[in-house]
DODREN-840509 format. One line per 2 residues: their letters; for each residue x, y, z of N, C-alpha, C, O. Coordinates in pm, whole numbers, padded with zeros to 5 digits. Each point is the difference from the previous one (the first is absolute). Layout:
# DODREN-840509
A) X/Y/Z/X/Y/Z/X/Y/Z/X/Y/Z ~ ... $
***
This chain:
# DODREN-840509
SG) 13397/15021/13596/-00135/-00058/-00015/-00001/-00088/-00122/-00003/00052/-00112 ~ 00006/-00185/00128/-00001/-00093/-00112/-00142/-00032/-00045/-00097/00017/00073 $
NV) 00090/-00064/-00196/-00131/-00039/-00054/-00040/-00136/00055/00082/-00091/00011 ~ -00211/00078/00025/-00052/-00124/00056/-00078/-00072/-00108/-00097/00054/-00054 $
SM) 00138/-00179/00020/-00067/-00079/-00104/-00115/-00078/00063/00020/-00085/00086 ~ -00141/00117/-00132/-00119/-00067/00053/-00044/-00110/-00097/00000/00023/-00121 $
PV) -00038/-00141/00171/-00049/-00106/-00089/-00134/00038/-00063/-00086/00059/00065 ~ 00071/-00093/-00190/-00122/00030/-00074/-00071/-00130/-00033/00062/-00096/-00047 $
TF) -00191/00092/00072/-00079/-00119/-00029/-00118/00038/-00090/-00076/00091/00033 ~ 00061/-00160/-00144/-00116/00025/-00086/-00054/-00133/-00049/00072/-00099/-00006 $
TV) -00198/00099/-00028/-00069/-00122/-00040/-00066/00021/-00136/-00071/00098/-00021 ~ 00095/-00190/-00072/-00064/00001/-00131/-00089/-00122/-00008/00046/-00112/00017 $
TV) -00173/00134/-00041/-00096/-00111/-00005/-00057/-00011/-00140/-00055/00096/-00053 ~ 00068/-00213/-00007/-00060/-00029/-00129/-00128/-00075/00025/00002/-00115/00045 $
RD) -00115/00178/-00073/-00128/-00061/00034/-00046/-00093/-00111/00026/00024/-00118 ~ -00092/-00128/00155/-00056/-00096/-00095/-00133/00054/-00052/-00093/00020/00077 $
TT) 00084/00003/-00209/-00121/00054/-00062/-00083/-00108/-00066/-00084/00030/-00085 ~ 00106/-00155/00122/-00078/-00110/-00056/-00147/00017/00037/-00029/00036/00114 $
PP) -00066/-00062/-00207/-00143/00010/00034/-00034/-00085/00122/00064/-00102/00025 ~ -00165/00146/00052/-00033/-00072/00125/-00029/-00147/-00022/00032/-00083/00085 $
SL) -00093/00050/-00200/-00034/-00140/-00024/00122/-00087/-00019/-00007/-00122/00012 ~ 00122/00186/-00044/00121/-00076/-00025/00106/00024/00107/00111/-00052/-00010 $
AQ) -00145/00130/00113/00099/00041/00099/00047/-00119/00081/-00072/-00098/00019 ~ 00196/00108/00028/00059/-00104/00083/-00022/00034/00147/-00014/00117/00034 $
PA) 00010/-00216/00053/-00031/00026/00141/00108/00073/00076/-00030/00062/00102 ~ 00154/-00068/-00147/00108/00061/00079/00105/00056/-00092/00010/-00040/-00116 $
DL) 00069/00134/00169/00110/00062/-00074/00131/-00041/00064/00008/-00031/00119 ~ 00095/00031/-00203/00134/-00031/00047/00078/00131/00010/00013/00071/-00100 $
TV) 00038/-00039/00218/00071/00126/00023/00149/-00027/00007/00045/-00088/00073 ~ 00032/00166/-00150/00145/-00015/-00004/00063/00131/00041/-00032/00103/-00059 $
EQ) 00120/-00104/00158/00069/00121/00044/00147/-00010/-00036/00062/-00105/00016 ~ -00008/00216/-00066/00141/00001/-00040/00065/00127/00053/-00053/00110/-00016 $
AG) 00170/-00125/00080/00070/00114/00057/00068/00079/-00110/00059/-00058/-00091 ~ -00069/00192/00100/00062/00087/-00098/00098/00093/00067/00038/-00024/00114 $
PA) 00005/00133/-00183/00096/00095/00057/-00056/00068/00125/-00120/00021/00010 ~ 00205/00011/00079/-00033/00074/00123/-00107/-00070/00081/-00084/00064/00062 $
GS) 00087/-00197/-00063/-00093/-00074/00082/-00141/-00004/-00055/-00092/-00036/00073 ~ 00072/00073/-00199/-00135/00002/-00056/-00052/-00141/-00018/00077/-00094/-00015 $
VV) -00208/00080/00017/-00065/-00129/-00019/-00106/00016/-00109/-00087/00086/00011 ~ 00095/-00168/-00113/-00098/00005/-00108/-00089/-00123/00012/00050/-00112/00004 $
TF) -00178/00131/00001/-00096/-00109/00016/-00083/-00014/-00127/-00061/00096/-00046 ~ 00058/-00217/-00009/-00080/-00029/-00119/-00108/-00100/00038/00028/-00102/00062 $
AT) -00151/00131/-00099/-00111/-00093/00022/-00037/-00061/-00134/-00040/00073/-00091 ~ 00052/-00203/00077/-00028/-00068/-00126/-00100/-00112/00024/-00010/-00051/00112 $
PA) -00064/00010/-00215/-00095/-00110/00019/00071/-00127/00044/00112/-00027/-00042 ~ -00177/-00050/00127/00059/-00123/00048/00004/-00106/-00108/00075/-00097/00013 $
ST) -00155/00112/-00119/-00004/-00098/-00107/-00020/00071/-00132/-00059/00108/-00004 ~ 00107/-00168/-00104/-00018/00058/-00134/-00116/-00064/-00073/-00015/00019/-00121 $
DA) -00068/-00094/00192/-00113/-00068/-00065/-00097/00100/-00062/-00052/-00025/-00109 ~ 00027/00137/00176/-00094/00098/-00051/00050/00062/-00130/-00074/00012/-00097 $
VD) 00202/00028/00097/00059/00058/-00121/00000/-00101/-00113/-00028/00034/-00115 ~ 00058/-00159/00147/00002/-00105/-00101/-00138/-00021/-00061/-00013/-00021/-00120 $
LV) -00091/00027/00204/-00137/-00019/-00048/-00041/00113/-00094/-00062/-00024/-00103 ~ 00098/00147/00140/-00032/00114/-00087/00073/-00013/-00133/-00058/00027/-00105 $
SR) 00185/-00066/00109/00078/-00016/-00123/-00060/-00107/-00090/-00002/00016/-00122 ~ -00045/-00124/00180/-00065/-00106/-00078/-00126/00052/-00067/-00028/-00035/-00115 $
RY) -00049/00117/00184/-00121/00056/-00059/00033/00091/-00116/-00065/-00007/-00105 ~ 00164/00092/00121/00040/00089/-00109/00053/-00080/-00119/-00026/00036/-00115 $
SF) 00100/-00141/00142/00050/-00085/-00107/-00115/-00065/-00077/00004/-00010/-00122 ~ -00105/-00035/00196/-00116/-00059/-00065/-00072/00102/-00088/-00042/-00032/-00111 $
LA) 00027/00155/00160/-00064/00105/-00080/00081/00030/-00126/-00056/00024/-00107 ~ 00188/-00025/00120/00086/00024/-00117/-00020/-00108/-00105/-00004/00028/-00120 $
VV) -00010/-00154/00166/-00026/-00110/-00093/-00132/00020/-00073/-00009/-00022/-00121 ~ -00094/00064/00195/-00132/00022/-00061/00007/00108/-00106/-00050/-00018/-00111 $
FF) 00112/00131/00143/00011/00110/-00097/00080/-00041/-00122/-00035/00035/-00113 ~ 00143/-00109/00134/00083/-00043/-00111/-00076/-00096/-00091/00009/00009/-00123 $
MV) -00085/-00100/00183/-00076/-00095/-00080/-00112/00071/-00078/-00026/-00035/-00115 ~ -00038/00132/00177/-00103/00076/-00072/00059/00074/-00119/-00059/00000/-00108 $
AA) 00176/00062/00127/00065/00071/-00109/00040/-00096/-00112/-00019/00031/-00118 ~ 00073/-00147/00153/00043/-00097/-00100/-00118/-00059/-00077/00006/-00014/-00122 $
VT) -00114/-00019/00195/-00117/-00061/-00066/-00069/00100/-00093/-00036/-00035/-00112 ~ 00018/00159/00158/-00063/00100/-00085/00085/00032/-00122/-00054/00027/-00108 $
DF) 00184/-00029/00123/00088/00023/-00115/-00014/-00114/-00101/-00001/00024/-00121 ~ -00008/-00148/00170/-00019/-00115/-00089/-00135/00008/-00071/-00009/-00025/-00120 $
LD) -00097/00059/00194/-00133/00007/-00059/-00008/00110/-00106/-00068/-00015/-00101 ~ 00137/00124/00125/00001/00109/-00096/00057/-00046/-00134/-00058/00026/-00106 $
GW) 00171/-00095/00110/00059/-00051/-00124/-00085/-00108/-00065/-00011/-00006/-00122 ~ -00049/-00081/00206/-00084/-00108/-00053/-00122/00053/-00073/-00035/-00048/-00108 $
VA) -00031/00147/00167/-00118/00061/-00063/00038/00069/-00130/-00071/-00010/-00100 ~ 00184/00081/00102/00043/00071/-00121/00029/-00096/-00114/-00033/00029/-00115 $
RN) 00096/-00144/00145/00034/-00095/-00105/-00121/-00077/-00052/-00015/-00019/-00120 ~ -00072/-00024/00210/-00111/-00087/-00039/-00119/00078/-00054/-00079/-00056/-00077 $
WN) 00063/00181/00114/-00111/00080/-00049/00044/00102/-00104/-00076/00088/-00039 ~ 00200/-00103/-00005/00054/00087/-00104/-00013/00148/00037/-00045/00083/-00080 $
LG) 00086/-00051/00202/-00008/00138/00049/00139/00061/00017/00016/00100/00070 ~ 00084/-00160/-00135/00136/00051/00012/00017/00135/-00065/-00071/00035/-00094 $
ST) 00166/00040/00144/00033/00132/-00055/00150/00022/00009/00070/-00073/00071 ~ -00023/00174/-00141/00144/00030/00005/00041/00039/00142/00106/-00042/00048 $
LG) -00190/00123/00017/00030/00039/00138/-00002/-00120/00093/00084/-00011/00090 ~ -00179/-00080/-00111/-00008/-00119/00084/00120/-00091/-00017/00051/-00055/00098 $
RF) -00005/00039/-00224/00118/-00084/-00024/00124/00059/00064/00096/-00072/00029 ~ -00095/00203/-00008/00113/00064/00067/-00012/-00010/00152/00098/-00027/00070 $
LD) -00221/00050/-00019/-00018/00006/00145/-00005/-00136/00066/00040/-00014/00116 ~ -00089/-00090/-00187/-00017/-00131/00063/00133/-00059/00048/00010/-00036/00118 $
PL) 00093/00025/-00204/00128/-00051/00054/00064/00095/00099/00072/-00043/00091 ~ -00097/00174/-00107/00056/00097/00095/-00061/-00020/00138/00071/00008/00101 $
AD) -00201/-00035/-00095/-00066/-00025/00129/00056/-00125/00067/00021/-00002/00121 ~ 00002/-00103/-00202/00060/-00122/00055/00132/00030/00069/00024/-00042/00113 $
KL) 00060/00115/-00181/00134/00028/00052/-00005/00092/00122/00077/-00018/00094 ~ -00168/00115/-00096/-00010/00092/00113/-00048/-00074/00126/00050/00026/00109 $
IV) -00146/-00117/-00125/-00049/-00076/00115/00113/-00082/00061/00020/00000/00121 ~ 00053/-00072/-00207/00107/-00087/00049/00114/00080/00060/00046/-00032/00110 $
MA) 00001/00135/-00180/00118/00072/00046/-00030/00083/00125/00084/00011/00089 ~ -00205/00048/-00081/-00036/00075/00121/-00002/-00093/00120/00045/00037/00109 $
CM) -00098/-00157/-00128/-00003/-00098/00109/00141/-00041/00041/00029/-00008/00120 ~ 00058/-00016/-00217/00136/-00043/00033/00078/00110/00071/00077/-00028/00092 $
VM) -00097/00154/-00133/00070/00111/00066/-00041/00010/00147/00084/00019/00087 ~ -00214/-00032/-00061/-00047/00006/00138/00051/-00119/00081/00031/00014/00119 $
LV) -00023/-00131/-00181/00051/-00118/00071/00148/00016/00033/00045/-00046/00106 ~ 00030/00110/-00195/00141/00028/00029/00011/00095/00119/00084/-00020/00089 $
AM) -00168/00124/-00087/00002/00096/00110/-00036/-00066/00133/00048/00042/00105 ~ -00132/-00146/-00111/-00040/-00072/00122/00095/-00114/00033/-00023/-00076/00094 $
DR) 00132/00064/-00171/00101/-00104/00021/-00059/-00140/-00017/00039/-00094/00070 ~ -00133/00081/-00163/-00057/-00131/-00030/00050/-00055/-00134/-00018/-00118/-00029 $
CP) 00080/00203/-00051/00048/-00041/-00132/00141/00054/-00020/00025/00117/00030 ~ 00068/-00199/-00079/00136/00049/-00024/00000/00111/-00106/-00071/-00008/-00100 $
AW) 00152/00109/00123/00004/00113/-00094/00050/-00043/-00137/-00049/00050/-00101 ~ 00147/-00143/00096/00055/-00041/-00129/-00106/-00068/-00087/00005/00010/-00123 $
LA) -00100/-00079/00186/-00105/-00066/-00075/-00092/00103/-00063/-00042/-00015/-00115 ~ 00009/00119/00189/-00084/00107/-00054/00072/00075/-00112/-00063/00038/-00099 $
VL) 00193/-00015/00115/00077/00071/-00103/00004/-00082/-00130/-00018/00056/-00108 ~ 00040/-00186/00119/00001/-00087/-00118/-00136/00001/-00070/-00007/00012/-00122 $
AL) -00100/-00023/00201/-00134/00000/-00058/-00029/00133/-00069/-00057/00003/-00109 ~ 00095/00108/00172/-00023/00132/-00058/00080/00019/-00128/-00051/00053/-00099 $
AR) 00177/-00096/00101/00086/00013/-00119/-00057/-00082/-00116/00003/00045/-00115 ~ -00053/-00164/00145/-00057/-00086/-00104/-00124/00064/-00060/-00015/00003/-00123 $
EI) -00074/00049/00207/-00124/00058/-00049/00026/00124/-00085/-00063/00019/-00104 ~ 00156/00066/00149/00033/00120/-00078/00059/-00038/-00135/-00033/00059/-00102 $
SI) 00122/-00158/00102/00064/-00043/-00125/-00101/-00056/-00099/00001/00036/-00118 ~ -00089/-00124/00165/-00097/-00063/-00089/-00103/00102/-00049/-00041/-00003/-00116 $
TS) -00001/00094/00204/-00093/00104/-00042/00061/00089/-00107/-00066/00035/-00098 ~ 00191/00002/00117/00069/00082/-00101/00015/-00076/-00131/-00016/00056/-00108 $
LR) 00048/-00185/00119/00015/-00083/-00120/-00132/-00010/-00076/-00001/00009/-00123 ~ -00109/-00028/00193/-00130/-00008/-00065/-00037/00131/-00068/-00058/00001/-00109 $
TI) 00094/00111/00172/-00030/00131/-00059/00076/00018/-00130/-00056/00048/-00099 ~ 00183/-00086/00098/00080/00011/-00122/-00054/-00095/-00107/-00008/00036/-00118 $
AM) -00029/-00157/00160/-00053/-00097/-00097/-00129/00050/-00063/-00020/-00017/-00121 ~ -00069/00077/00199/-00124/00053/-00055/00025/00112/-00100/-00067/00009/-00102 $
SE) 00164/00076/00133/00031/00110/-00092/00060/-00050/-00129/-00010/00067/-00103 ~ 00074/-00185/00106/00061/-00058/-00120/-00093/-00099/-00070/00036/-00056/-00104 $
GI) -00154/00036/00160/-00093/-00095/-00060/00038/-00145/00024/-00035/-00087/-00080 ~ 00107/00060/00190/00043/-00136/00033/-00088/-00054/00112/-00020/00066/00101 $
EI) -00031/-00185/-00120/-00086/-00061/00101/00081/-00093/00089/00070/-00089/-00047 ~ -00082/00112/00179/00066/-00086/00099/-00110/-00070/00079/-00071/00063/00077 $
KV) 00057/-00193/-00096/-00105/-00075/00065/00039/-00037/00143/00117/-00019/00032 ~ -00218/00011/00052/00022/-00040/00139/00036/-00148/00005/-00069/-00083/-00060 $
TQ) 00176/00050/00130/00045/-00139/00008/-00063/-00070/00120/-00055/00065/00089 ~ 00062/-00197/-00089/-00052/-00076/00112/00078/00028/00127/-00055/-00001/00110 $
EG) 00186/00025/-00125/00083/00033/00118/-00047/00130/00063/00002/00016/00122 ~ -00044/00079/-00207/-00050/00127/00053/-00126/-00018/00081/-00019/00068/00101 $
KW) -00069/-00160/-00145/-00122/-00027/00075/00031/-00068/00133/-00061/00032/00103 ~ 00156/-00126/-00105/00039/-00066/00125/00064/00101/00095/-00021/-00005/00121 $
KT) 00099/00095/-00177/00064/00104/00083/-00106/00081/00075/00012/00023/00120 ~ -00114/00019/-00191/-00106/00079/00062/-00072/-00079/00109/-00026/00053/00108 $
AF) -00005/-00180/-00136/-00072/-00083/00097/00081/-00019/00129/-00052/00020/00109 ~ 00180/-00058/-00123/00083/-00022/00119/00027/00132/00074/00008/00002/00122 $
QL) 00004/00105/-00197/00027/00130/00061/-00118/00045/00087/00020/00045/00113 ~ -00141/-00056/-00165/-00117/00040/00076/-00018/-00087/00124/-00030/00051/00108 $
CG) 00048/-00182/-00123/-00011/-00090/00115/00108/00029/00104/-00026/-00004/00121 ~ 00148/00034/-00167/00107/00033/00092/-00027/00127/00077/00027/00008/00120 $
LL) -00081/00092/-00187/-00032/00126/00068/-00111/-00020/00102/00003/00060/00108 ~ -00100/-00144/-00140/-00105/-00031/00097/00060/-00066/00125/-00040/00031/00112 $
GL) 00136/-00122/-00133/00064/-00063/00114/00075/00099/00087/-00005/-00010/00123 ~ 00073/00105/-00185/00074/00100/00078/-00094/00097/00070/00032/00051/00108 $
LV) -00147/-00024/-00168/-00098/00087/00065/-00060/-00068/00123/-00019/00063/00103 ~ -00010/-00193/-00115/-00050/-00075/00117/00108/-00003/00108/-00027/00029/00117 $
HY) 00150/-00066/-00158/00122/00012/00082/00010/-00098/00117/00106/-00058/00022 ~ -00211/00038/00053/00007/-00075/00125/-00022/-00151/-00024/-00037/-00043/-00109 $
RY) 00062/-00032/00214/-00023/-00145/-00003/-00145/-00029/00038/-00055/00060/00092 ~ -00006/-00152/-00166/-00137/-00042/00029/-00011/-00150/-00020/00072/-00059/-00081 $
MV) -00162/-00001/00154/-00032/-00141/-00021/-00095/-00009/-00118/-00108/00059/00002 ~ 00147/-00132/-00105/-00080/-00013/-00122/-00041/-00146/-00014/00083/-00090/00006 $
SW) -00213/00069/-00023/-00052/-00136/-00013/-00013/-00037/-00147/-00061/00072/-00079 ~ 00120/-00186/00043/-00009/-00054/-00136/-00081/-00129/00003/00046/-00104/-00046 $
GV) -00164/00112/00099/-00083/-00119/00010/00041/-00086/00118/-00035/00031/00114 ~ 00108/-00136/-00140/00042/-00092/00107/00130/00044/00065/00038/-00054/00104 $
VE) 00030/00151/-00163/00130/00044/00053/-00010/00147/00040/-00056/00082/-00073 ~ 00110/-00051/00190/00006/00138/00048/00145/00042/00011/00081/-00066/00066 $
VD) -00047/00177/-00133/00140/00043/-00011/00017/00136/00065/-00081/00090/-00020 ~ 00188/-00076/00097/00039/00130/00055/00080/00073/-00108/00120/-00025/-00016 $
MD) -00186/00115/-00058/00062/00061/-00118/00058/00137/00033/-00068/00086/00056 ~ 00195/-00068/-00092/00067/00129/00012/-00021/00075/-00131/00072/-00024/-00097 $
FH) -00170/00113/00092/-00037/00068/-00124/00112/00091/-00050/00013/00021/-00120 ~ 00067/00033/00211/00110/00086/-00043/00103/-00080/-00080/00044/00043/-00107 $
RV) -00007/-00158/00159/00099/-00084/-00068/-00054/-00051/-00134/00072/-00002/-00100 ~ -00199/-00039/00099/-00062/-00047/-00125/-00004/00112/-00103/00028/-00022/-00118 $
GL) -00062/00143/00164/-00004/00114/-00092/00135/00031/-00062/00009/00032/-00118 ~ 00097/-00041/00199/00134/00026/-00053/00040/-00103/-00105/00058/00036/-00103 $
WL) -00087/-00163/00129/00033/-00105/-00098/-00078/00018/-00130/00054/-00021/-00108 ~ -00181/00059/00119/-00080/00021/-00120/00050/00120/-00079/00001/-00003/-00123 $
LA) 00040/00108/00193/00056/00116/-00070/00131/-00034/-00069/00025/00043/-00113 ~ 00059/-00123/00180/00126/-00043/-00063/-00028/-00085/-00124/00068/00013/-00101 $
LS) -00169/-00099/00109/-00038/-00082/-00115/-00053/00087/-00113/00030/-00024/-00117 ~ -00109/00123/00152/-00053/00091/-00103/00113/00078/-00067/-00009/00032/-00119 $
MA) 00115/-00001/00195/00112/00072/-00059/00072/-00085/-00104/00047/00053/-00101 ~ -00038/-00185/00124/00061/-00088/-00099/-00081/00002/-00131/00058/00013/-00108 $
FS) -00190/-00025/00119/-00085/00009/-00118/00007/00140/-00063/-00009/00014/-00122 ~ 00023/00087/00206/00007/00137/-00048/00122/00023/-00089/-00011/00059/-00107 $
LK) 00126/-00107/00153/00122/00018/-00079/-00005/-00083/-00128/00046/00045/-00105 ~ -00103/-00166/00114/-00013/-00084/-00120/-00091/00066/-00104/00032/00002/-00118 $
SA) -00145/00051/00163/-00092/00064/-00093/00060/00129/-00059/-00026/00034/-00115 ~ 00107/00037/00196/00064/00121/-00051/00096/-00033/-00113/00005/00071/-00100 $
VD) 00071/-00180/00115/00090/-00044/-00106/-00079/-00034/-00126/00041/00035/-00111 ~ -00156/-00104/00127/-00084/-00036/-00114/-00055/00123/-00070/-00006/00005/-00123 $
YF) -00034/00096/00201/-00054/00122/-00059/00107/00073/-00081/-00028/00047/-00111 ~ 00148/-00037/00165/00107/00067/-00074/00035/-00078/-00126/00029/00060/-00104 $
RS) -00030/-00192/00113/00028/-00082/-00119/-00108/00021/-00106/00031/00013/-00119 ~ -00156/-00009/00160/-00110/00024/-00093/00012/00137/-00065/-00030/00016/-00119 $
FV) 00073/00083/00196/00016/00134/-00055/00111/00003/-00105/-00016/00060/-00106 ~ 00128/-00123/00137/00112/-00001/-00094/-00040/-00071/-00130/00030/00048/-00109 $
VG) -00097/-00164/00121/-00043/-00074/-00118/-00103/00081/-00079/00008/00008/-00123 ~ -00103/00051/00192/-00101/00080/-00067/00059/00123/-00069/-00043/00035/-00109 $
AA) 00140/00029/00174/00064/00117/-00062/00077/-00039/-00124/00000/00073/-00100 ~ 00068/-00190/00105/00074/-00046/-00117/-00094/-00033/-00116/00030/00033/-00115 $
EH) -00143/-00097/00144/-00096/-00031/-00105/-00067/00126/-00055/-00030/00010/-00119 ~ 00009/00087/00209/-00066/00124/-00042/00088/00082/-00095/-00051/00067/-00090 $
RA) 00183/-00073/00111/00091/00079/-00082/00054/-00078/-00119/00065/00057/-00088 ~ -00091/-00186/00085/00050/-00081/-00112/-00073/00039/-00130/-00120/00024/00001 $
PT) 00194/-00017/-00113/-00062/00037/-00127/-00097/-00109/-00047/00030/-00119/00013 ~ -00144/00158/-00066/-00099/-00096/-00047/00019/-00032/-00148/-00075/-00079/-00056 $
***
């Protein structure tokens, strides 16, 4: 009495959970033969337009939240400086908030494959180095002034992150000219430009620290 091998057939269906308002009219069914005559059936949306639309909406919301965080952080520092409301805690938290906003955004963009990991690592290494340098300088009574390159770095960095958050292509009107703008590509170029200013300003900060330390220890 030999064993009789019977063919086995099973079906796996992946259902489309897109909201009804975004649902596609038809599904594409793919069947693939497996071991022992099995058939696996996958049901997938006939178009990715719905998913793309949802992703664009989430990207737009991310831009809004990022801009609100950046603007409120700027206003906080502006009010403290102009109304003489600065404090020791504020001078510590204000630059820390700047760095947390930028680095948290870059880490998430790396996870979403919108930002190269090496760019985020360079930015993080620079921020940690400069923050540590400023801490040592404060403890030694050395003043390190913000350079113009540092301000340009921040401006290009924020604009670049906004471009990567938008990510998609949009038609942008510049008055008489309408341009099909790839925000992802623009964001990457702006981030690369900000990195050039970032490294230049880091060199200036270290030079200022060395000069200040030498003057501080020089006999009077």
